[in-house]
N, C-alpha and C positions, 0 to 999 in steps of 0.2 A: 439307762442312766449313765452318765459319765462318772469316772472316778472322782472328779471334783465335786459333782453333785452329791455323791455318797458321803464324801468328807463333810460337806456343808450340812447335810442332814444329821450326821452323827455328831458333829461339833455343836450344832444348835440344840440337839436333844440333850446333850450333856449339861447344857445350861437350864433345861427344863426339869431334869431329874430332881434337883433340890426342892423344887416347888411342885412336885408331882400331885399332891393332894389338891392344891389350888388349881393346877392345870385341869385336873379331872372335874373339879367343880365348875370351872369356867366352860369346859367342853360340854358337859351335859346341860348346864344352864342355857347355853347358846343353842344346842341342838333342840331342846324342848321349846325354846322360843321360836325358832324358825320352822320347826316341824312338830307342832304339838301333838299330832296324831300318833307319833311313835312313843309317846310317854307310856302308854298302856302296855307296851312290849317289855317294859322294864319293871323290876321289883320296886316296891315302895321304898324299902331301905336300899340305898344305892352304894353303900360302903364297899361291899365285895365287888360290885360291878365296876366301880371306879378303880379298884386295885387291878382287876382283870384288864381293863383298858390300858392302864399304864404298863402293865407287864407285857401285853401283846405288842404295844408300840415299841417297848424296849427290845423285845425279841426281834421284831422286824427291822428296826434301825440298826441294831448291833450286827445283824446278819445280812444286811443289804448286799454285801459283796460275796455272800455265800448262798446262791440260789438253791443248792441242794438241801440247805437247812431251812430257809425261810419259806420256800414255795410249799412244801408239804404241810407246814404248820398253818399257812394261810388257806390252803385247800381244806384242811380239816375245819378251820374256823368258818369258812364259807358254807360248808355242808351243815355245820351245827346251826348256823343262822337261819337255815331253811325252817328248822323246827320252831324257831322263835317268830316266824312269820315275816322275816325280812324279804323285801322285794327289791328289784333292781333300782327302782326309783328312790329308795332310802339311802343309797350310797352318795348321791349328790349333796344332800344336806349334811351328812356326816363329814364329807370332805370340806364343806364350807365351814362347819363348826370347828374342825381341826385347824384349818388355816387361821381362822379368827382367834382361836385359843393361842396358837403359836405367836401371832402378832401381839396379843395382849401380854403374854408371858415374856417374850423376848424384847419387846419394845424396839429400840433403834437397831438392835442386832438382827431384826427380821427384815433384812435387806431384800431388794427385788431378786437377787440371785438365790437367797435362801428360800424365798417364797416359791420361785420356779422349781428349785430342787425338791421342796416338799410337795408341790403340786404333782410333779413327776412321780415321786414316791407313792403318794396316795393313789394316783392313777394306776400304778402297777399293782398295788395291794388290792384295790377294788376290783380290778380285772381278774386277778387270780381267784379271789373269793367268789366273784359273780360267775366265772366259768365253772368252778367246782359246784356251785349251787345249781347252775343250769344242768350240768351233767347228772346231778343227783335227781333232779326233777324229771329228767328225760326217761 
């Protein structure tokens, strides 16, 4: 990621923070719409899960420029997701739901450059998590 992409992601996420509850609702609503099979992997009461989502996004976004901080946290998350039954194929709809949520939440501020920066960010996050999960399974 370029320094400009890091700034775009961080600045755009700062606009999402005030609507974190709505963003989490949008995200999970969209995820369960496009990948209904994953719903069973989550608790009935999603309040804590939504908080965890926004906290992890916040950690990742805040520390994008600090790989020594963000990579171990993402590796731990990737290993934890193995126990939940997460498979490599689940990462694509999560990314799609994330981008859709950001588009809804940011409106016209979700420019093509912001989309590209978030796409790159999610790709990095997903790769780190998937690599850690694969190492754990091996």
